[in-house]
N, C-alpha and C positions, 0 to 999 in steps of 0.2 A: 895217558888217557886224557881226553878233553875234560875241562872243568867249567863250571858256570861262574864266569867272572864278569863283573861290571866295573865301571870306573866313575869316579867323581869327576865330572867333566867341566867344572866351573873354571872360568878364566877371567881375565881383567875386564873384558867387555862382553856384551851379548853376542856380537859377531864372532869373537874368538871362542866363546863357549859353544856356539853352533858348529864352528870348525872342529872343535874337539869332539863333539858328538858324531860328526861325519867321519872323523878319523877313527873313533872307536868302532863305528860300524864297519869300516874297511878292515880293521884289524880282527874282526870276528868276535868282538866282545858282546856279551848278552844284553847288558843294560847300561844306559847312560844315566847317572844319578846327579841330581842337583839338590843342594841344601836350600833352606829358606830361613833367613834370619837377618836382623839388622836392616841394612839398606840393599841387600842382595836383590837382584831382579826377581820378579815372581816366576818360579820355575814352570808353572803351567803356561804362562805366556811364552816363555822361551821354548818349551816343548811344542807349542802350537806352531811356532815358526819353524822349528827343526823338523817337524813332521812333513813339511813341504820339500825337504831336500834329503830325506832318508826314506828307507823302505822296509827295514827289517828290525833294527835295534829297538829294544824296549826302552821306555822312559820310566824313571823312578824318582820319587821325591823322598828325601831322607834328611830331615823330615819337615813337614809343614806343621807349625804349632797350632794346636786346636783352639786354645782359649781366645785368640784374637778374631777367629772367623767362625761364623755359624756354619754348620755342616752343609746347609743348602747353598751357601756361597761357594763352598768348595766343590760341590756337585756341579755348579754352573761351569766352573773352569775345567773340571774333569770331562764333562760332556763335550766341550769344544775340542779337547785333545783327542778324545776317543773317536769323534766323527772324522777327523783327518788321519788318525793312525789307529784304526780299530783293533782293540784287544792288546795294544802295546803299552798302556799306561798302568804302572804299579804305584798306587797312591799311598805313600808312607806318611803317617801322621804321628804326632806325639804331643803330650801336654807341655813339654819344655820344663822349665824350672822356675821356682819362686822368684829368684833375683831378677830374671828376665820379665816374667809375667807381671809381677807386682812392682818391682823396682824401676823397670824401663817403661812398661806399657800402662801401669797404673790399674791393672785388672786384678780381680780376686782369684787367687790360686787356691781353690777350695776343692778338697776331695778329688785329686787328679785322676786316680784310677777309676773311681765311679764315673767321673766325667768322661774318661776315655772309653769306658765300656759302652755308654750311651751313644757316644759320637760314632764309634765303629758300627754299632747297630744301625744307626740312621743311614750312614754312608752305604753299607752293604744292602740294606733294603732298597734305597733309592736307586743305586747304580746297577744292582744286579736283578732286582725285581721290577724296577721302573716306577716304584711307588713306595711312599712311606707315610704312615699316620702314627706318629710316635709321640707319646707324652710321658716323660720321665721325671726324675727328681731334678735333673740338671738341664735337660734339653727338651724342647718341644719342636716338632717338625712335621709339616704336612706338605707333601709334594707329589705331583704326578708328572712323569716324563713321557714323551711320545713312545719310548721303547727302552728296554733295559740296555745297558752298555756292557762292554767287555772289561771294564776297569776292575782291578783287584785291589783290595784294601789291606795294607800291612801297617804295623805300628812299631814304634821304637820301644826298646826295653833295655833296662839296665840292671834292676834288682830282681830277685826271684819272683815276686808277686806280679810284676809286669810281664815277665816271660810266661808265667802261668796263664795270665789273661790272654796273651797272644795265642797260646796253644789252644785256649778254649774257643775264641771267637774270631781271630784275625786270620788272614791268608798269608801270614809270614811275620816273623819278628826280626827287627833290625837292631843290631848292637851298635855301639859307638865307643871307640877307643878302649874296648875291653880286650885284655890279653887273651890269646887263644886258649891257654889252660883254663881260664875262668869260663870261657864259652863251653868247653868240654865238661868241666866239673860242676858248674853251677847253673849256667843258662840253659843248656840243652836238657838236663834232667827236669828243670822246672817247666820248660816248654812241653815236654812229653807228659808231665803230670797234668797240666791243664788240658791237653788234648784228650788224655785218657778219661778225665773226669767228665768231659763233654761227649765221650763216645765217638771220637773222630781221630783220624790220623794226624800226627803232628805236622804242622805246616813248615815250610822252609825256614831255616835260621840263616839270615844274611849277616855275615860278619864284616863289619867295617875294619879295614886294614890299611893304615898308611903304608906306602911302599915307594921305594926309589932305587933305581939302579945307578950306583955311584960308589967309588972307592973312598970318598971323603966322609968318613964316619963322624968326625967332629962337625963338619958342615951340616950333616943330617941332624945331629943332636941340637945344634944351634937353631936350625930351621924349625924343628919339631918343638923346641922349647918356646919359640916365638908364637907358634900357632896353637899349642896345646896347653900352655901354662895355666889357663883358667880352670881346667877340669878338676885337678885335685883340690881346688878352693871351693868347688860346689859340693854341698853336703852329700847328695846321692852318689856322685862320682867318687868322692873321697871314700865313702863307705865301700863302694865296689872295689877300689884299688886296695883298700885294707884287707878285704876278704880275699883278694887275689894274691896276697902275700907281700904287700908293700906298706908297712906301717908308717913310712915317712909321709904318706899322703895325709895322715891325721894332722900334720902341720902345714898342709897345703903345698908340699914340696913335689916337684916333678924331677925325679932323680934320673941320672944316666941309665941306670938299670931299668927303671920304668919305661923310659923312651925305647930302649933296646927290646923290651918285651912287647911293645906296641907296634913299632915301626919295623917293617921288613926292609932291610937295606943291605947293600954289598954288590958284588959282581953280578953279571947277568945269570951265571950258573948258580950262585948262592941264592939269589932272589927266586929263581925258578924252583929250586929245591924246596925252599920254605913255603912257597905258594902251594906246591904240590902236597905238602903235609897238611894243609888246612882241613881237608875232609876227615883226617884222623883226629882232629880237634872238634868234630861235630859241626863244622861249618858247611852247610849245604851249598852256600854261595859266598863268594868274596866280593865285597864292595871296596875296591881298591881306590885309595886316595893318593894320587901322586904328590910327593913332597918336593917342592923346588929346593935346590941347593945353590947358593949364591956363586960358589966357585966353579960350578959345573952346569953351564947353560944348556947343554945337550942332554941332561939327565932325564928330563920329562919325556922327550922323544924316545929315548932308549927304553924308558919304563913302559910306555904304551906298546912298543914293539914286543917286549918280553911278556907283558900281560896277554897280548894277542897270541903269542906262541903257546903259552900255557893253556889258553882257552881253546885253541885249535887242537891241542894234544900233540 
């Protein structure tokens, strides 16, 4: 059966990223996702350019940190994308983490869930109603757009309270490096609880899944360790990993068994089989992040092809 699968399309340059987005559309993938952190190019600027060379694929941000940008500034970028690609933007946002917001940016990381609740409220009012006049504890915003947009607002979630908040007011929850059993046993129930409390249906749960088609398991682990080593050292992620059954995360360790629980890798048939299991772990959508392997330069191309095959059913 077809599955809703998107891909993290980031590459070394903006031109290469746009080429990946075009490839994802040709493969039949649902969404091209871009992150937003450090010196990475602004994803809304990249999507504005990619809108001119694509016609179907949705665009998703996973995620844009909220503390550095007022929501009206984010609305401005989202409106530009929506005008060129109507209804195709999924605006994923999140508060990020204290080491980044305070340590790198010098901003105050205060009451992140309260801040996120107000931020989502402003975005949804402005983008979907065309107007917001909001005065909250954390955010004030007054804006009138010419017309509502088709932009949907999702949020990142890691711990149960964040998934409950997404269930209550967002149009989707996006996990990041969460093992699939954690999605099933912790995240999805919390998302449903939040939705039930608000009297609404649970929105989609988008599960971030690193993936690569290759037989070099040690190469996969080396690449994953290089890219994911920081997460067990961040308090919220460390707590999530410990809840998921990895006590070594308390010491900031990213063990081989943690990597193998996060990253789907192996032959094409093995990867397809594991991806097709994702719905049984309560993942409504898969946000696949191709993992490069130094010894296997063709692995990324094979991975895109397998993702497209699963997406097409």
